[in-house]
N, C-alpha and C positions, 0 to 999 in steps of 0.2 A: 910707226905704225907696224907690224908684221904687214905683209901682205896675207898672212894665211892662221891659223891658230890650226894645231892637232890639238881634241879635246875626245877626251871618251870612243878613240879609235875610230875618229872622227875626224876630214882636213878638211873645213871651212874656208871659202878662199874671201876674202874681206875687201868685195871689189862693192860697184852701185849694184849691182844684180844679187848679194847677197839674201837680203829677203825677196822672199815667193809670192807668202801674203801675211796678214794677221788678223786675229781676230779679235775675240772675247778674253780670254788666257792662255795663248801664246801666239807662239809668234813661228814663219815659217822659214828655216834660211832653204842653201844651196849648199849643196856634201858631196863631203866623194868617199871611199872607204875602197881600195885596192882598186881596180875597175870602173866601180858598180855608181852609177850618180844617184846620192840620195839630197829627197828634203824630210829632212828633218826637225818638229815639232819641237821649238825651247818651251817648259809651262816652269817660272819659278813659283814654285809654292808659295808662297811669304803666306798665304793662306787652306784651311785644313780644305775647303772645295776642292780650292784649284788642286791638288794633289789628288782628294780625292775622283775629282775625272782625268787626271792623267791616266793613274789607277784603271779606272772604266773601262778610258780605253782603248792603252793595251792590252787589257780583258777581254771583250768583246773583241776588236779585232784578231787575239790570238787564233782564237777557239772559232771565226766562223770562213768555211773552206772559199778556195780561192773561188771568184767567178770574174771571167773575162772585162766585164768592165766597173772591177771593187777598186779600187788603189789595194796596196800589200802592203802585212807591216814587212819591212824587215828587220827592225829591235827597237830596242827598249833600254835606255840606261837611266840610272837616278843615281844624282852625280852632288856635292855640298857646295856650296855657298864660298866655303875656305881655302875650294881648289882654285891655284891660277888659273890656269884656263879656262876652268870654266868663268870667275870675273872677269875674263879679259872678252871672254866670248862676250858671256851678259853689255859688258862696256861698247863691244863693240857695236852687238845689234844695238842696242839705248844711241848710238851714234846714228847710224842710217837711222832710225826712224825719229833720231828728232831732225834731221835736216830733208825730209820728206816732203812733199810739196799736200800737207795733205793733215786736218788738227786732228784726228782722228790718231794718227800715225806719231804725232806729236809728243802727247799724251797719255798717250798707249799706261797699263798696269807695271811695266816690263821699264820702267825708269822708276819703281818705288825704288829705293834705297835693299840693295842686295846683303840680307843679310851669312854671316858664316852660318849659321846656322840651320841657315832653307835652302830646302833641299831642289835639285834643277833638272828636269823631266828632261831628256831628249827621248823624241821617240821621230823613231827611223821608218820609213815610208817609201815605195821605189817610188826613181821621181818619175812622172811623168811631164812628157814634154805635149809639143803643139798650144792652139790655143785655149782660151780657158771658152765657157758654155759661151758666154753670154759677146767677145768676140769674132766669135764664131756667128754669131745670127747679129750681131749690130755692123760690123765692120765689110760690110759689103755691099755694094750701091743700088742692085735690087732686092725686094726680099725671098727669105728662104723659100724656094721648092716647099709647097704643098709634099711632092716626093720625101727631101728631106728632113724635112720635117718629122716628118711620119717618121723616115732610121733612126733622127738624135731621139726620138722620145721614144720609142718603143727599147729603143738600151737604155736611156734611162731609165725606165718602167721595168726590163725585167733584172736592172741593177739592186730597184728599190724590192719588188717581189723578191729576189732572194735574200734579203735580209731579215727582208720578215717571217719565208718562210724558217729561218733560224733562231726566233724571236727577238731582231735587234728591228728596231727602228731610229731613223737618221734625222733625226731629229736639229741636224743644220744648211743642211741643203741649200746651194744659190746656186745660180749663177756663174756667181767671181771665182767657183776653185776651178781649176784645174779637171781636166774628166778623163775619163780614162774612154770615151764614147769615143768613137773612128767617125771620122770624119764623112757623108756621105757619100757616095760612088763618081 
């Protein structure tokens, strides 16, 4: 197997760090285009509601004005399951999921057969560095000081308020997501 796949304008490196996260509808993988590092959500639209969710996510994020604590949409692509590069990408992600020490990952829906008529949505976001909120809170020898909790909570609440002020409700907030929250000083 090659150590990288070029698909839909992205270069995806097939190393142990390929998968960033996974959820009910998709898998987020590391990618690059030019000099930009990206997080690309891969969604196999094997069912109509998955395609609708991908389209809705892109539409909402493309209309949302920038905010310092909200991830930015880079681009979105829809490819066919018949594309050999997309098939190779889905196979590589499926293989990586199957080897993860997590029963949810091992049985992720991306493992279902990729048919040529399936649309595969690739939604690219800016790459967020640093820890998840969960890691920031739990990987410490002592509890977070109140001032640090306040700082993180204010940033999170400002991001949610920004979305709400534009008619958007984030329905999947969780501490396991990478965030645009700046660590407390």
